[in-house]
Structures are given as C-alpha cells and as structure tokens.
C-alpha positions as CSV (number, residue, x, y, z in Angstrom):
1,M,0.0,0.1,0.1
2,N,1.4,3.3,-0.9
3,I,0.3,5.6,1.4
4,G,1.7,8.7,-0.2
5,K,-0.9,8.0,-2.7
6,Y,-3.5,8.3,-0.6
7,L,-2.2,11.5,0.8
8,T,-1.5,13.2,-2.0
9,G,-4.6,12.4,-3.1
10,G,-7.0,13.6,-0.2
11,I,-4.7,16.9,-0.3
12,I,-5.7,17.7,-4.1
13,A,-9.4,16.8,-3.1
14,T,-9.1,19.3,-0.2
15,A,-7.5,22.1,-2.4
16,A,-10.5,21.1,-4.5
17,L,-12.9,21.6,-2.3
18,A,-11.3,25.2,-1.5
19,C,-11.8,26.2,-4.4
20,A,-15.3,25.2,-4.9
21,A,-15.9,26.8,-2.0
22,C,-14.8,30.1,-2.2
23,G,-16.5,30.1,-5.8
24,G,-13.5,29.6,-7.5
25,S,-12.6,32.9,-7.8
26,H,-9.0,32.4,-7.0
27,D,-6.2,31.6,-9.5
28,A,-6.1,28.2,-10.3
29,N,-2.0,28.6,-11.4
30,K,-1.5,29.8,-7.9
31,Q,-3.9,26.8,-6.4
32,A,-2.0,24.2,-8.2
33,A,1.1,25.8,-6.9
34,A,-0.1,25.1,-3.5
35,A,-0.7,21.9,-3.8
36,Q,2.2,20.7,-5.5
37,K,3.9,22.3,-2.8
38,I,2.2,20.7,-0.8
39,M,2.7,16.8,-2.6
40,S,6.6,17.2,-2.5
41,Q,6.2,17.4,1.4
42,V,4.8,14.2,1.6
43,G,5.6,12.4,-1.3
44,S,8.5,9.7,-1.6
45,A,11.6,10.0,-2.9
46,E,12.4,8.0,-6.0
47,A,16.1,8.1,-5.8
48,L,19.3,9.4,-3.6
49,M,22.2,10.9,-4.6
50,V,25.3,11.7,-1.9
51,T,28.0,13.4,-2.8
52,A,31.4,15.1,-0.9
53,D,32.8,18.8,-1.9
54,T,36.2,17.3,-1.7
55,T,37.9,13.8,-2.7
56,V,40.9,14.4,-0.1
57,M,40.9,15.1,3.1
58,P,44.3,15.6,5.4
59,N,44.6,13.2,7.8
60,D,45.6,15.6,10.3
61,G,41.9,16.8,10.7
62,S,42.7,20.1,9.6
63,R,39.7,19.7,7.0
64,L,36.1,18.3,7.3
65,A,34.4,17.3,4.1
66,K,30.7,18.6,3.1
67,I,28.4,15.6,2.4
68,T,25.4,16.6,0.7
69,V,22.3,13.9,0.5
70,Y,19.8,15.0,-2.4
71,A,16.2,13.0,-2.2
72,I,15.2,12.8,-5.8
73,G,11.1,12.3,-6.5
74,K,9.2,12.6,-9.6
75,N,10.6,14.2,-12.8
76,N,13.6,14.7,-10.8
77,V,11.9,17.3,-8.4
78,L,14.3,17.7,-4.9
79,M,12.1,16.4,-2.0
80,A,11.6,18.2,1.3
81,N,11.2,16.5,4.5
82,V,12.4,13.0,3.8
83,P,14.3,11.3,6.9
84,V,18.2,10.2,5.9
85,A,20.8,8.3,7.7
86,L,24.5,8.6,6.9
87,A,27.1,5.4,7.9
88,V,30.9,5.6,7.7
89,T,33.2,2.9,6.8
90,S,35.8,5.0,8.9
91,G,35.9,8.7,10.3
92,V,32.9,10.4,12.4
93,I,29.8,12.2,10.9
94,A,30.4,15.4,13.0
95,S,26.6,16.7,12.4
96,M,24.0,15.5,10.3
97,Q,20.2,16.8,9.6
98,P,17.7,14.3,10.1
99,K,15.7,14.9,7.4
100,T,16.1,16.7,3.9
101,D,15.1,20.5,3.8
102,S,13.1,22.8,1.6
103,S,15.7,22.7,-1.1
104,G,15.6,18.3,-0.7
105,T,19.2,18.4,0.3
106,A,20.7,17.6,4.1
107,I,23.8,18.3,5.2
108,A,26.5,16.7,7.1
109,M,30.1,16.8,8.0
110,L,32.6,14.4,7.7
111,S,35.9,13.9,10.0
112,V,39.1,11.6,9.6
113,G,38.1,11.1,13.8
114,D,40.8,9.7,16.0
115,D,42.7,7.3,13.1
116,T,45.5,9.0,11.2
117,K,46.1,6.6,8.9
118,P,45.5,7.0,4.8
119,R,42.8,5.5,3.9
120,S,39.2,5.8,1.8
121,I,36.3,6.5,3.8
122,I,33.0,5.3,2.2
123,V,29.7,7.3,3.1
124,T,26.8,5.6,2.7
125,A,23.4,7.7,2.7
126,V,20.1,5.6,3.4
127,A,16.8,6.6,3.0
128,G,14.3,4.1,3.2
129,S,15.2,1.4,1.2
130,L,17.3,3.7,-1.3
131,T,20.9,4.1,-0.7
132,S,23.9,6.3,-2.1
133,K,27.9,6.1,-2.0
134,V,30.7,8.1,-2.2
135,Q,34.0,7.9,-1.5
136,V,36.5,10.4,0.2
137,T,40.3,9.8,0.8
138,V,42.6,10.5,3.9
139,A,45.7,11.6,2.8
140,A,48.8,11.9,4.7
141,N,48.9,15.4,5.7
142,N,51.7,16.4,3.4
143,E,49.6,15.2,0.2
144,T,47.3,17.7,-1.2
145,E,44.8,16.9,-3.9
146,A,46.7,17.8,-6.7
147,A,49.6,15.5,-5.1
148,R,47.4,13.1,-5.2
149,R,46.0,13.4,-8.9
150,N,49.8,13.4,-9.8
151,R,50.7,10.3,-7.9
152,L,47.7,8.4,-9.9
153,G,47.9,9.9,-13.2
154,L,44.9,11.8,-12.9
155,P,43.7,15.4,-14.6
156,H,43.3,18.1,-12.3
157,A,40.4,20.1,-11.3
158,D,41.8,23.1,-12.8
159,D,42.7,21.7,-16.1
160,A,40.3,21.8,-19.1
161,A,40.4,17.9,-18.9
162,G,39.6,17.9,-15.4
163,K,36.5,20.1,-15.5
164,R,35.4,18.4,-18.5
165,Q,36.0,14.7,-16.2
166,G,34.2,16.5,-13.4
167,A,31.0,17.3,-15.4
168,E,31.1,14.2,-16.8
169,K,30.8,12.4,-13.6
170,A,28.3,14.7,-12.8
171,Q,26.0,13.9,-15.3
172,G,26.8,10.3,-14.9
173,L,25.4,10.3,-11.2
174,R,22.7,11.7,-11.8
175,Q,21.8,9.5,-14.7
176,T,22.9,6.5,-12.1
177,A,20.4,7.6,-9.7
178,Q,17.4,8.2,-12.4
179,S,18.2,5.1,-13.8
180,T,18.5,3.2,-10.5
181,A,14.8,4.8,-9.7
182,G,14.0,4.2,-12.7
183,I,13.2,7.3,-13.9
184,A,13.3,8.7,-17.2
C-alpha cells in the first residue's frame, strides 16, 4: 500500500474543495502550485544521491568534508522532509540533518576522527530502501589533492580535462540515480 498516493489524493481533494467553496475566483495556477508544494512534502523519494565537497581530506584533521544528500522524486524534483541517515566505514559524522530541508538536501560534516592512517572512507546515505555512496580519501597531511592526482596520474580540477571529467562524472551520477530509480 502506498500511503503517499492516498495522502496526495486527499490533499488534491482538499484543495479542490477549498476552490469550490470560494466560488473558484482564485487563480487556479496559484492553487495548483500550492497543491504541488504540499505534494512534494508528503511524497516519497525515488532516488538518492550523495556527494562530498572534496575527494581528499588530510589525516591531521585540519579539514572536514561537507557531505550533501539529495532526495530525488518524480520528474527529478528534489524532495523536502525525507528522513535520511549516514553510515561511514571509518571517520566520524560531526553533524547531520535528520531530514532533507526545503531545498531537498541534507548536509553533514565528515571528519577523519582519531584514526590518522591514510585510507578511503565510504559514506553511505540511506533513505528507506534507497542507498547512495561516495568515497573520500584520507591522505597524509603533506599530500594535497593535487599531489594525489599527480601520484595517480589523474587530471587536475583546474585543467580543462579535469573540468570536463568533473562535469561528465556529475552527469553520470545523475543518470545512475535516475536509472536506479527508473526515472526517465
């Protein structure tokens, strides 16, 4: 049973009754927009995407990674009030919003914690049956992101190739989230 469909139907019916009760003199577009806003707040997410504002954190704890969770609904609309949780393979979630905000995002801060060894941290976001993962590398404090990219033979973010790859990766993430959820 999809309770969201019943709630959505009830909200639309209530909006229609309110319109009929006042003689229908109000702007139908405003009423439709208000009903859509309410529906986006009670609907359920169909896809989840998690990102980090950095791919590398120094192991000395001098930088946190900002983790952003996006709850995506029908027609790729970001959903408000979706409960989300994060799990990490190591490190510490310093703060976390328990639900997505009005922009459809939940923000958390990731620290390396007490473990100063270089490693990869996998951050997994969960909302109902949906999951999404992002990896953040903990590097020796003298290894910057540029040094890591050199060591691994990756293009730099300020290079044209790096910018293009970043845009391609973002597009790939959107497509993956959409195909996982069956969104066209």
